[in-house]
Structure formats: structure tokens, C-alpha cells
C-alpha positions in Angstrom: 86.0 187.3 -71.8 84.2 185.1 -75.0 86.6 182.4 -76.7 85.5 180.2 -79.9 86.8 176.4 -78.8 89.6 175.4 -81.9 88.1 173.2 -85.0 87.3 170.2 -84.4 87.8 170.2 -80.7 85.2 169.5 -78.3 85.4 168.4 -74.3 83.3 166.0 -72.9 82.5 168.0 -69.7 80.9 170.5 -72.1 79.0 168.5 -74.8 77.7 167.1 -71.1 76.8 170.3 -70.3 75.3 171.8 -73.6 72.6 168.1 -72.7 71.7 169.0 -69.7 70.5 172.5 -70.7 68.8 171.4 -73.0 67.2 168.5 -70.9 66.1 171.2 -68.7 64.3 172.6 -70.9 62.5 170.0 -72.6 61.6 168.5 -69.0 60.9 171.9 -67.8 58.4 171.8 -70.8 57.4 168.6 -70.4 56.4 168.9 -66.6 54.2 172.2 -67.5 52.3 170.8 -69.4 51.4 166.9 -67.9 50.4 169.3 -64.6 47.9 170.9 -66.8 46.7 167.7 -68.0 45.9 167.0 -65.2 44.1 168.6 -64.4 42.4 169.1 -67.5 41.5 164.7 -67.2 40.9 164.3 -63.6 36.4 165.0 -62.7 36.1 164.0 -66.6 38.4 160.6 -67.2 40.6 159.4 -64.6 42.5 156.7 -66.5 43.8 159.8 -69.0 44.9 161.6 -66.2 47.1 158.7 -64.0 48.6 158.6 -67.1 49.7 161.9 -67.3 50.9 162.0 -63.5 52.6 159.2 -64.3 54.7 160.8 -66.9 54.6 164.2 -65.1 56.5 161.9 -62.3 58.8 160.8 -64.7 59.2 163.8 -66.0 60.7 165.2 -62.4 62.6 162.1 -61.9 65.1 163.3 -64.6 65.0 166.7 -64.3 65.5 166.4 -60.2 68.7 163.7 -62.4 69.7 165.9 -64.1 70.3 168.8 -61.8 72.9 166.6 -59.5 74.5 166.2 -62.7 74.6 169.1 -64.4 76.5 169.8 -60.8 79.6 167.7 -60.8 80.0 168.9 -64.1 80.0 172.5 -63.2 81.8 171.7 -60.0 84.3 170.1 -63.1 85.0 172.8 -65.2 85.2 175.5 -61.8 81.8 177.1 -62.0 81.9 176.2 -58.3 79.0 179.4 -57.7 76.9 177.9 -60.5 77.0 174.3 -59.5 76.4 175.7 -55.8 72.7 177.5 -57.6 72.4 174.0 -58.7 72.6 171.7 -55.6 69.9 174.3 -53.9 67.8 174.2 -57.3 67.8 170.4 -57.3 67.3 170.0 -53.4 64.7 172.8 -53.6 62.6 170.6 -56.5 63.6 167.4 -54.3 60.6 168.3 -52.1 58.1 170.4 -54.8 54.5 169.1 -54.6 53.6 167.8 -58.0 50.0 168.5 -57.4 50.9 172.6 -57.1 48.2 174.1 -59.2 50.6 176.9 -61.2 54.2 176.2 -62.2 54.6 179.8 -64.1 57.3 180.3 -60.9 59.2 176.7 -60.6 59.2 177.5 -64.7 60.5 180.6 -64.8 63.5 180.0 -61.9 64.7 176.3 -63.9 65.1 178.3 -67.2 66.9 181.1 -65.8 69.4 178.6 -64.6 69.1 176.4 -68.1 70.4 179.8 -69.9 73.2 180.3 -67.0 75.3 177.4 -67.8 77.7 177.7 -70.5 77.5 175.8 -73.8 80.5 174.5 -76.3 80.3 176.9 -79.2 81.3 180.0 -76.9 82.6 179.8 -73.6 85.0 182.4 -70.7 88.2 180.9 -72.2 89.3 180.1 -68.3 87.2 177.6 -68.8 88.3 176.5 -72.2 91.3 176.8 -70.3 90.5 174.4 -67.5 89.2 172.0 -69.1 92.5 172.0 -72.0 94.6 171.2 -68.6 92.3 168.4 -67.7 92.6 166.2 -71.0 96.5 167.4 -72.1 97.3 163.8 -72.5 95.7 162.6 -70.2 98.5 161.9 -67.8 98.8 163.0 -64.7 101.7 160.8 -62.9 99.9 159.1 -58.9 101.6 161.0 -56.1 103.7 158.0 -54.9 103.2 159.8 -50.8 100.0 159.1 -51.2 101.2 156.1 -53.1 102.8 155.3 -49.9 99.3 156.2 -47.6 97.2 153.6 -49.7 100.0 151.0 -49.0 99.5 151.3 -45.4 95.7 150.0 -46.2 96.8 146.7 -47.8 98.3 143.6 -46.6 100.5 141.1 -48.7 100.8 137.2 -48.4 104.1 136.5 -46.8 105.0 132.7 -49.0 103.2 134.0 -51.9 103.9 136.3 -55.2 101.2 138.6 -55.9 100.6 140.2 -59.1 99.8 143.9 -60.1 98.6 145.4 -62.8 98.1 149.1 -64.0 96.3 149.3 -67.2 97.7 152.6 -67.4 101.6 152.9 -65.7 103.1 155.5 -67.2 106.5 155.2 -66.1 105.8 152.7 -64.0 106.4 154.9 -60.5 103.5 154.3 -58.7 103.4 150.5 -59.2 106.6 150.0 -59.0 106.5 151.5 -54.7 103.8 149.3 -54.3 106.1 146.7 -55.2 108.8 147.2 -53.7 109.5 144.4 -50.7 106.8 142.9 -50.9 107.0 140.4 -53.5 105.1 141.0 -55.8 105.2 140.9 -59.9 104.2 143.0 -61.6 103.3 144.2 -65.4 102.3 147.7 -65.9 100.8 148.9 -70.0 101.2 152.1 -71.5 100.1 153.5 -74.9 103.2 156.3 -75.0 106.0 154.5 -76.4 108.1 157.4 -74.6 106.5 156.3 -71.2 106.5 152.4 -71.4 110.1 152.9 -72.6 111.0 154.0 -69.2 108.2 151.7 -67.7 110.3 149.0 -68.7 113.7 150.2 -66.5 110.7 150.0 -63.5 108.6 147.2 -64.3 108.9 143.5 -64.5 106.2 143.0 -67.9 105.4 146.4 -69.5 102.9 146.1 -72.1 102.6 148.7 -75.0 100.0 150.1 -77.0 96.3 150.3 -76.1 95.0 148.5 -72.7 91.2 147.8 -74.8 93.8 146.0 -77.5 96.2 143.9 -74.7 95.9 140.1 -74.2 96.5 139.3 -71.4 94.8 136.6 -68.1 91.9 137.1 -66.9 91.2 135.8 -63.0 95.5 136.7 -62.3 96.1 140.0 -60.6 95.9 140.2 -57.1 95.5 143.5 -57.2 94.6 146.0 -59.5 96.0 149.7 -59.2 93.7 152.0 -61.3 94.3 155.8 -62.5 93.4 156.5 -65.5 93.5 159.6 -68.0 90.5 161.5 -67.3 89.3 161.5 -71.4 85.8 161.5 -73.5 85.8 158.4 -75.8 83.8 157.7 -79.0 82.1 153.6 -78.6 81.1 151.2 -80.8 77.7 152.6 -80.8 79.0 156.2 -82.2 78.8 158.0 -79.3 80.4 160.1 -76.6 81.8 158.4 -72.9 84.6 158.3 -70.5 87.0 157.2 -69.8 87.8 156.3 -66.4 84.3 154.5 -66.8 85.9 152.5 -69.9 88.9 152.0 -67.6 87.0 150.5 -65.0 84.8 148.2 -66.2 87.4 146.0 -68.4 89.8 146.1 -65.7 87.6 143.8 -63.4 88.0 140.4 -65.7 91.8 140.6 -64.6 91.5 140.8 -60.6 91.1 137.1 -59.2 88.5 136.9 -57.0 89.0 138.4 -53.7 91.7 140.9 -56.2 91.7 144.8 -54.7 90.9 147.3 -57.0 92.8 150.9 -56.4 90.7 153.5 -58.6 92.1 156.4 -57.9 89.8 159.8 -60.2 88.9 163.5 -59.6 86.1 162.9 -57.0 83.3 164.4 -59.0 83.7 161.1 -62.1 82.2 160.4 -58.5 79.3 159.5 -60.1 75.7 157.6 -59.7 76.6 154.6 -62.5 80.1 154.7 -61.7 79.2 154.1 -57.9 76.9 151.1 -59.0 79.9 149.6 -60.8 81.7 149.5 -57.6 79.0 149.1 -55.5 77.9 146.0 -57.6 81.0 143.6 -58.0 83.7 144.7 -54.8 82.4 144.7 -51.3 84.0 146.4 -48.0 84.3 150.0 -50.5 86.2 152.2 -48.6 86.8 156.2 -51.0 89.2 158.3 -49.3 90.7 161.5 -50.7 93.9 163.2 -51.0 96.1 165.0 -48.9 95.2 168.5 -48.5 97.9 169.8 -51.1 97.6 167.6 -53.3 93.4 167.5 -53.0 93.5 170.6 -53.8 95.0 170.2 -57.5 93.8 167.4 -58.5 90.8 166.9 -56.4 91.4 163.5 -56.5 90.4 160.5 -54.8 90.9 157.1 -53.8 88.2 154.0 -54.5 89.4 150.5 -53.4 87.8 146.9 -52.7 87.1 143.0 -52.8 86.6 141.8 -56.2 83.0 139.6 -54.9 80.9 137.2 -57.8 78.1 140.4 -59.1 75.7 140.9 -57.0 72.8 144.4 -56.7 74.2 146.9 -55.0 71.6 150.1 -56.1 71.9 150.8 -52.0 74.7 151.2 -51.2 76.1 153.2 -54.5 73.6 155.6 -53.5 74.8 157.0 -50.7 78.6 156.4 -52.3 77.7 159.6 -54.9 76.4 161.5 -52.3 79.6 161.9 -51.7 80.7 163.5 -54.1 78.2 166.3 -53.0 80.4 166.9 -49.6 83.3 166.6 -50.4 84.6 167.9 -47.5 83.2 165.4 -45.7 85.6 162.4 -47.3 88.0 161.5 -44.9 91.8 162.2 -45.9 93.9 158.7 -46.8 96.3 158.7 -44.2 93.1 157.9 -42.1 93.2 154.6 -43.6 93.3 151.1 -41.2 96.2 149.1 -41.3 96.3 145.5 -42.8 92.3 146.6 -44.2 92.6 145.1 -47.4 94.1 141.0 -47.8 96.2 139.8 -50.6 95.0 136.5 -51.6 97.3 134.4 -50.6 96.7 132.0 -54.1 99.8 131.9 -56.6 98.1 132.6 -60.3 100.4 131.9 -63.4 100.4 134.7 -66.2 101.0 132.5 -69.2 99.7 135.3 -71.5 100.4 138.9 -71.3 100.9 140.7 -74.9 100.8 144.6 -74.6 98.7 146.0 -78.4 102.2 146.9 -79.7 105.4 144.0 -80.4 108.1 146.0 -78.2 112.0 144.2 -79.1 112.4 143.0 -75.3 109.0 141.3 -75.1 109.9 140.1 -78.5 112.3 139.1 -77.2 110.9 136.8 -74.0 108.1 135.0 -76.2 110.6 134.1 -78.8 112.3 132.3 -76.5 109.5 130.8 -75.1 107.7 130.1 -78.6 107.9 126.4 -79.6 107.4 127.0 -82.6 111.0 128.3 -83.1 111.8 125.3 -81.0 110.1 123.2 -83.6 111.8 124.8 -87.0 115.6 124.6 -84.9 115.0 121.0 -83.9 113.5 120.5 -87.6 117.5 122.5 -89.3 119.1 120.0 -87.2 116.7 116.7 -88.2 117.4 117.6 -92.4 121.7 117.3 -91.3 122.0 113.9 -90.3 121.2 110.8 -92.0 117.2 109.4 -92.6 115.7 106.3 -93.1 112.4 106.2 -94.6 109.8 104.0 -92.4 109.1 101.4 -95.3 110.5 100.9 -98.2 110.6 102.7 -101.5 108.1 101.6 -104.2 109.6 101.8 -107.9 107.4 105.0 -109.1 108.6 106.5 -105.3 112.4 105.7 -106.4 111.8 107.7 -109.6 110.9 110.3 -108.3 114.0 111.0 -106.0 115.8 110.1 -108.7 115.2 112.6 -111.1 115.1 115.1 -108.1 119.4 114.8 -107.9 118.8 113.5 -104.3 121.2 110.2 -105.2 124.1 111.7 -106.1 127.2 111.0 -104.8 129.1 108.1 -102.9 127.4 105.3 -101.2 129.5 103.9 -98.9 129.1 99.8 -99.2 129.8 96.7 -99.0 131.1 97.2 -103.1 131.2 101.1 -103.1 130.2 103.0 -106.5 129.2 105.7 -107.6 125.0 106.7 -108.2 123.7 110.2 -110.4 119.7 109.7 -111.8 118.4 112.1 -114.5 115.4 111.8 -116.5 115.9 111.9 -120.6 112.7 113.0 -123.0 112.6 110.9 -125.6 109.9 111.3 -128.7 107.8 108.4 -129.8 106.3 107.6 -133.1 103.0 106.1 -132.7 101.2 105.4 -136.6 97.8 104.5 -137.3 96.1 103.1 -140.6 92.3 103.5 -141.3 91.6 100.5 -143.5 87.7 99.3 -145.3 86.8 96.3 -145.2 88.7 94.9 -148.1 92.2 95.9 -146.2 92.5 98.8 -148.7 94.3 101.9 -146.7 92.0 105.0 -146.1 93.7 107.2 -143.4 97.0 107.0 -141.4 97.5 108.8 -137.7 100.8 109.9 -137.0 101.2 111.3 -133.4 104.2 112.1 -131.5 105.0 111.9 -127.6 107.5 113.3 -125.3 107.9 110.5 -122.9 110.5 110.8 -119.9 112.7 108.6 -119.1 114.8 107.5 -116.4 117.9 106.5 -115.7 120.8 105.9 -113.3 124.8 106.2 -114.3 126.3 104.2 -111.9 130.4 103.8 -111.8 131.3 100.9 -110.3 134.5 98.7 -109.7 134.0 96.5 -112.0 133.5 99.8 -114.6 130.6 102.9 -116.0 127.1 101.1 -116.2 124.2 102.7 -117.0 119.9 101.3 -115.9 117.0 103.1 -117.8 
């Protein structure tokens, strides 16, 4: 049964397969054309022949890579037979002699394979259902039994509090499982408000809203538990990317040196680019699959490693990427060595932890710690006490204070009196005469000018007085 995708709905994996279909067809044509050009120039122009051979070799390498990536995408949507065929093609192509005179048989096989690939315009209804299940809110709570097994591989310091961060914590159950009894302080970030409210009952601190727009101290956490949503996102450049890749890249700076990354993804997402990020930034990297029942349902693996200064981990990344093609060879998490990963014993302050959206508990916490609020309350207290100027008032300043009404009441001194200042407006008339040399009046100009006069009224034991 063929079924149309819902309007405005697209899934990353289908976009990826559609793009790979086009790439395979294009690269097949390029290889065929470049092979003919090599023969054409081989005897007449060795430079052009060499150039076309290099282009042939480049297209060949890209084609082998595309077949491998297509295999992973097909496994993701449950097209296992077609995925196995892609793997067989990649293996056969890896041993192909580029100087084979006739490419027609190879081209026919590759084009036939490309035509079998599902495209996003019309796909099988069961494929759409699997995609919809995979991206439904991107929320799969981490299995707590497997968290217990992961916990076996972690050694917590005895005399130091460790900070644990979960960038997409859900209701907080998984992070709490790691922390209980291990002298930990737990921090979580959750996009969904309902789950975030529940997480506040479980974790010490919870940031509401997007992890990518939260404000959190770098180099402050001893371990990061990362089970990201398996969604596609738009980058700032408008390209589509995997959410779990973006979460991994953005979470790395929050780990302190020697801190532990616990990264949970489906095995088919262990793509070469993900492997390279992990092997460039972590050492002692291990890959384990979840226990049988969970692995069968969600295909989840956990990658663990200790943060180091960035290196070139390309060789290790190539070996790790091979695990995605032989899932049965991935060891179970129950086999992890006890205490394999020791967390740093150095305490780390988390001075800044703010979610993208304020919630009441976090707002109350930050207001309590705010120096600005303290200053505001202090200023109010000072307003109720007597204050004296550091220097005596000048005449002009005294006038301003009196006119403002601040001098208005009982003055308690050796001779008590009541004083009230007020400003009275007065009109002054000025006349200007213009006379000739003989003294005769030629014209007169009269101007009225309004001035403010400061008057202090005093009631003293000797009677009423007015000072102007």
C-alpha cells in the first residue's frame, strides 16, 4: 500500500534516503563518464587522463560512503532486506577495479538499487508509521534497569560532591537513579513543561525550555547523561541536521576535564560523523548495547568516554563506525567492567544555571540570591532613617529643598520652631525708553517678567516670621 505523507510533514530519514538515491544515480553516471574519458585521453593527453582518473576515484569513494549511509537509514525504517542488499553492494564495490573497461553491468545494478529506495513523496504506510513512532515528541524514557547496569561502570568519589547534568531530563527518573546514594547534585533541562514540573520533584535544579537557549556554567559537571530526542532540526544556515548530533556537540563544553559522557542513541545513529566527534573529544571510549528486550524494541546503545583535550581521533572513529554494521557484535551493558570510569574528585561550583523559560521555583531561588533585591530593600530602609548631607547646603540648594516641600514641619533644636517653605510667583514690569541725542522720547518698550520667590514661613516661640 502506498500512502502520501501528511501535508507539511517530513522525516529526516526519508529526506536522507531520497537525497542518497539522487546521489547514487549521479555518481554512477559520473563514474561511467570519467572512465570513458580516461580511455579517451590515455594515449593523447596523460595530464587529462590523470585528472579524469582522480575524479573517477573521488566519485567511487563517495559512492561507497553513500551506500554505507543508506544502509543505516534503511535499517532505521525497518527495511532490513534492502539494507542488507546495500551492505552487499558496498562490499562488492569496495573490491571493484576502477580500470575495468566496461561499467555497464555495475551501472545497471546501482541504478536498479536506487530505484528500489523509498522516497519521501510516496512511501509504504508501515514506514510512515515507524517514522511517526520514532519522532513522537522525541521522548523515550531511559530504561532504569539499564541505568543500573551503567551505574556499575562508574566510580564516584567518596569525599566530593559531584554534579550530574541531563540536557533532556524528561521527568528526571534516569538521572536520579544515577545519583541516589552517590553524593551527587542533579541538574536537568526539559523542554516539555509538564515533564519539567515533575522533574522538579525529583532533581535538585531543573531548567525549563530549550537546552540550546539555557545559560549554564561550562566546565562544571562531572558527568552528563544524554539520551537526546531522535529528531531532525534546521540549522542556522537552513540545512537539516540530526538533533542527537547537535545535543552532543553542545553538551561537551559543560563537562569538566576527566568528566564522563554517557550518550544513549540507537545503534544505527552511530554514523561516521558522530563517531568522529566522540573519538576527538573522549578517551577510553566504550560502546555497549542495552539488554535484549530493550535493544529489540528501541535499538539503543550507550557510548561512554572520559573528556580530554581535543585530538585527531579519525582512526578510532573508523573502527567505531563499523559497529553500526554489525550490531550483534556489540557487547551488552551487563558486561561493563565495574568502576571502569572514575569521576573527578574535584568539587565544581555551578554559579549559573538558568533555563530558557523561568519557572516559579527557579525565580524564587534567583531572587533570594539577587544582590539587586537586597540593595532595593536596603534603600527602602535608609529612606525611613535620618540622613545628613556630607557638606552644608549652598544657598541655591537650600532654595531647591525648601521649594520641594521637604522642609515642612517641626525643627527640633534649642529653639523649637515650625518651618514651611513655599514658592511665590511675582510679576516684575520693566520699561525701556529710547531717546534721541537731544533727550527727546522716541519710543518705550514695556516687558513683564515672571520670577519665583522663595519664602520661608516660621512659627517660633516669639511669633510668626516670614523670610524671603
